[in-house]
N, C-alpha and C positions, 0 to 999 in steps of 0.2 A: 669303376664297377668292382664288386667283390670278386675274389677268386672263385674257381669252379666249386670247390668244396663248401665254401661259405654260402655261395648262391644256392646250391642244392639243399643245404641245411635250412636256409631261410624259406625256400619254396615248400619244403616238406613241413616245416613248422607252421606255415601260414594256412595249411588246409583246415577248413572248418571241422570242428570236432564231430559234427553230425554228418560230415561228408558232403558231396555234391551230387552223387548218383547213389541210389539205394543199392547196396550190395554189389557195387561195381568199382573196379579200380583200373589204373592205367600206369604206364611207365613214365617216369619223370625225366625231363631233360633240362639241362642248364641253359639251353638256347632256344629262342623262337625259331620257327621255320622261315628261312630266307627265300623270298620270291624274286625271281629275276626281274630287274627293273624294266626290261623290255615288255613285261606283261603288266606293269603297273597301270598304265592308262587304260588298257583293255579291261582290267579287273574293275577299275573305278567306273567305267562306262557300262559294264555288264548289268548292273542293277537297273539302270533306266531301260535298257533293252528288254529285260525280263518283266519290268513293270508294264511296258507297252505290250509285250506278248500276253501277259495275264489279262490286260484290259481287252485285247483282241479276242481272247478265249471267252471272256464274259459276253462280249458282243456277238460272237458266233453262236453261242448257245441261245441267247435271247432271239436272234434272228431266225435260227432254226426252228424254235418253238412257234414263231409267228409265220413261218412259211417263206421267209425272205432268203433263207439259205436251205440247203437240203435237209429234209426232216430226219434223215438217218443220223445226222450228227447228234441231235438231242437224244434220239433213241439210244444210240450207243452210250452216251454219257449218263443216261438214267437207268441203265441196266442194274438190276439187283437192289434198287432203292425202294423203300416203302412209298406208296402214292402220296401220303400226307406230307412227307418230307420234300418230295418233288414239288408239290403244290406250294409249300411254304417258301422254298428256295426261289420260286418264280414270282414271289410277291413284289409288287411295284415299289414298296417302301425300301427293298433291299437291292433294287435293280442295278445300281451303279457301285455297290459296295465291293471292295476288293481287299485282300489281305494287306495288313500294314507292315508286315515283316516278310521279306523274301529271302529264302536261303537255298541257293542251288547246291547240289553235291557235285563238285568238279573233280574229275579224275585227271591228274596231270600226266600228259603224254609227251612224247618227243616232239609233237607238232604244236603243243600248247596245252589245251585242255578240251575235254568233252564233258557235256552236262549229263550226268547219270539220271538226275531227276530234280524237280523243284519241290521243296517242302514248304507248305503254307502253315504248318503247325510244327515248327522246328524245335527239337530239343537242343540243348547246348547254349542257350542264351545266357543263363546264369553262370554256367561253367566258363564260357568265353569271357564274360565280364570279370569273373574272379581271376582267370589266367592273365588277362590284360593288366588288371590292377596289381597283381602280385609280381609279375615280371617287370613292370615299370618300377616297382618299389626296390628291386635289386639292380636297377640300372640299365635294363634292356629297353629298346625301342620296339613298339608294336603298332600295328595298324589300328587306328582308332584311339590310341593313347590309353591312359589309365581309366578314364571315365566315359569313353565314347559309347560303350554298350549300354551303360546306365542312362546316359543322356538320350540315346536312341530309343530305348524302351519307354522312357518317360513321355515321349511324343505319341506313343501308341495309346496310352491312357493318360492324357495330359492333365486331368483333374484328379488323378488317383483312381482307384477302382479295385475290382476283385479279379484275381486270377483263379479260374476254376480248374482244378486238377482232379481228374477222375481216378478211380482205383486202378483202371487199366494203364494209366500213365504214371502210376505212383513212383516208378523208378526215378522220374525227374522231379518229384516233389521237393527233395532237399535243395536242388539248385534254385527252384522258384522261391522257396522260403528264404534262402540266402539273398536272392535278388530283391525281395520285398524289404528285408532289413536294410539293405544298402540304399534303396530308393527312399525309404522313410527318413533315413539319416541325411541324405543329400538334399531332399526336397521336403523339409518339415511342414511346409504350408499345405501339402496334400497328404493323402494316406492310401497306401496299398495294402491288400491282404492276399494271401494264398490260402484258398479254402477248398474243402471237399465239394466236388461238383454234385455228388449224389443227393445231398440234402440242402442244396442252395435255394434260397428264395430271393428273387430280384428286389432291389431297392431303388425307388424312383431317383433318377439323377446319378446313380452310381454305375459307371460303365463296367464292362466285362471283357476280360481277355480269356478266350476259350482255349484251354490247353488240354484238349482231348479230341480223339478222332470221332468222326460222325457215325461210324458203325456202332459206337458205344452208347448212342442216345437211348437205347432201350433200357440201359442200366441207370439212367438219370431221370428219376420220376418228375422232377420239377422243370424239365426242359420246356414243356408247353407254356408254363408261366413266363419263362424267359423270352420265348418267341412272341408271346402276346404283349409283354412289356416293351419289347423292341419294336413291334408293329405299331404300338401307340406312341412311339418316340420317347418313352420314358428312360430307356437305356440304349446304349450302343453296344453291339457285340462284334468283336473282332478276334480271329478271322471270321468273316461272315459265314452263316450256316448255309453254305452252298456246296453240296456234295459234288456237283459236276465240276467245280473248279479244282478239286483235289484228286482228280483221276490222272493216272500216269499215261493213259491213252492219248492225252493231248499231243504227245510227241508223234504218235502215229497219224493223228489228224493233220498235224503240221505238214507231213510228207505226202498226203493224199492229193493226187493230181486234180480232182474236181474242186478242191478248195484252194488251189494255188492262187487264183486271182484275188480271192478274199484276203489271204495272208499278205500278198504283195501290196494290196491297197491299204490295209489296216496298219501294217508294220512299216510301210515304205520300202522301196526297193533295197536301200542300203542295209537296213536292219534285217530284212528278209534274207539277204545273202550272207550276212554275218552269222545269223542263227543257223543257217544251213551248214555252216562249217563247224558249229558247236553241238548241235542236236543230233544224236546218233539216229540212223535210219531205224524206224520202228514200225511194226505191223500189229494189227489187232488180230488175235487168233480167233477168227470168225468162221464158224462151220457152214455159213451160207454157200450153197453150190454156185460155181461160176459157170458162165456159158462155155461151151466146149472149146472155143477158140482162145479163151482168156487164160492168163497165168498170173500168179502172185508176183508183183514187181521184185526184181533183183534175185529172187529165189528160183524163178522159172519153174515153179510147180503149179499144177492145176488145182490141187486139193491139199489142205493142211495135213491130211492123213499121210500124204507122201513124205512129209517132213519126218515122220517117224522112222523112215529108212535112211536118214542122213548118216554119213560117216562121222567119225569123231571130229575130223577137221571141219566138216560142214556144220557141225553143231557148235561152232564158236559163237554162240548166241545166248543171250540172257532170256530166261522166262521170268516174268514178273506178274503177280496178281495186281490188277490195275488200281484198286482203290478202296471201295466200300466193303472192307473185310478186315478181321483181325490179322490177316496175312498181308495186308496192303501197306503196312508201315514198318519202319526199321528195315531189317534184312530178312524178315520172317518168310516172305513169299517170293524170294529171289533165288534162282539157281542158274548155274552156268552149264549149258548143255554138254560142253566138251568134258566136263568133270563127272557127268552122270554115267553110270553103266547104261549100255544101250537099252536094256529092258526097262530101266527106270525112266529114261528119256521117252520111250514109247508110251509108258503109262502116264507121264506128265502131259504129253500132247493129247492123248485120248481123254484124260480127265478134264483138261482145259476146254476141249471142244464140247464135251458132254455138259459141263457146268457153265457154259458161256452166258446163258441168260441170267443166272443168279450171281456169278462171280467172274467177270471177263478177265482174260489174261492177255498180256502183250508179249511180243517177241522183239528183242532189241539187239542190234549189233553190239558186240563186245569189243571194247578198246582196252588193251592192256596198259597199265600205268608205267610211266618212266621210273627208273630206279634212282634213288637218292641215298646219300649217306647222312645220318643224323645221330648225334651223341645221345646216350641215355644212361641213367644210373641204375645198375642192377642191385636191387635191395639185398639179395642173398649173399653176394660176394662183396658188397660195398665198393664196387669198381665202376669206373666210367667206361662204357663200351660204345661201339658204333653199330647202328642198325643199317643194313643195306635193305631198303624197303621202298614200297610204293605209297603214294600220298593221295589221300582224299582231302580236298580243300573246301571248307564250308564258309564262304563269306556271308556276313549278315548285313542286309540292306534294310534300312528303315525308311518308310515313305513319309517324308516330311515336306509339307506344302507342295505335293505332287512331284516331288523329286526323290529319287532313291539314293540315300546317303550310305556309303560304306562305313560301318562303325567298328568292325572287327572281323577277323578271319581265323577260324579254328582249323588247324592242320592235324590230321590223323595219319601217322606214319605206321604202316602195317608191314610185317615181315614179308620179304620178297616172295615167299611161296604162297602167300594169300592172294587170291585173285579177286575176291569180293572184299572191298575195303570198307570197314566200319569199325566203330569203337569195340575194342576187345582187350582182355587182360594183358596180352603181349603186344599191344600197340602203344606208341608214344602219342600223347595228346599235348599240343603246345599251341600258343598263339602264333601269329605270323607277323613278319615285318617285310618291308621292301628293302632288298639288298642294294648296296651301292656298287657292287661288282657285277659287271656284265660277263656272262659266260663266254 
């Protein structure tokens, strides 16, 4: 393997001239992030567990609509969506359709990890493919190998197809364009395109990868033609246009006592207990009055308005816009209560309750990430330094023949003083590998 200086030079030189994220940058490291081998089997199994969970979510919604499960489950999941989109998502032709890529956001903790959320329209596919390919070229080992991410994505659109990127998602357009070039070179018998979603017209037999959030549909005039073509079986669209599957409130529904028997039956007792250890306790910030004798589980309050009086310690809770909103993706609609001034916390609670019917919010237990040391290159000083930081791990699972295959894992190492972990200019972005050393 080249020495550190040569490796960094090679990594820097390999960056595409047009970049991978529009107007975004990150810190470069000479080494992949090493994952404790004790977690390897768990990480490889996690994809199937989440595939079964998403299948159960789809089943719960369908049964709720039919009256076989509580009607309030579907009512929650449909909040804020236009009626025509709800009707389309319930179409029998899409009933069993599920996302073909699963990317959980894992916060690594002293106990293992917690799942912050599951992203069905994940960014970073092209970036992780580039990182894997480039780090392997300088002698590093990575999860998925040099071409794993490309091979995985090729199974999503196995005959080639069009990746629709909206203007709202334009930050990620460069990585999708890079991905397309690599796919076309690797699989010349098929052809992929990355195209603007706003002026797209579907073509019979040419499948579609949707790289935009569903709240963005009003900005995409041709979406009705896409839905109609999919309904006629002329094209397949993935991730499916099912807004209920992309809600963060699924974690709250997972913990609700009235649904426990459903989850145990659909997941199996083993998976149910394993997911209980990984999914943080979550509540729906619902203003519906409770009976006088009832309290909100674990918080022991009778009304969410009482949460406005929580102390800073009691506010170690995340507020998240649940889904169908410009604030429902990335880190835009997320805040940590303990970091908010008390007056702002009160305003957030009041605003979430008032806006519940159009833009529901969830409250989630916050788990602080474990601290790791990882090297990075500081461009200004041209020095190799060490970051003492917290890690968000994003494994990419591709559904291939009903199996979830781990094809790569992007690690984002954020400075220790950052509590919300996401891509930022002062974070390290690297591929991951399984370490041979046990802590």
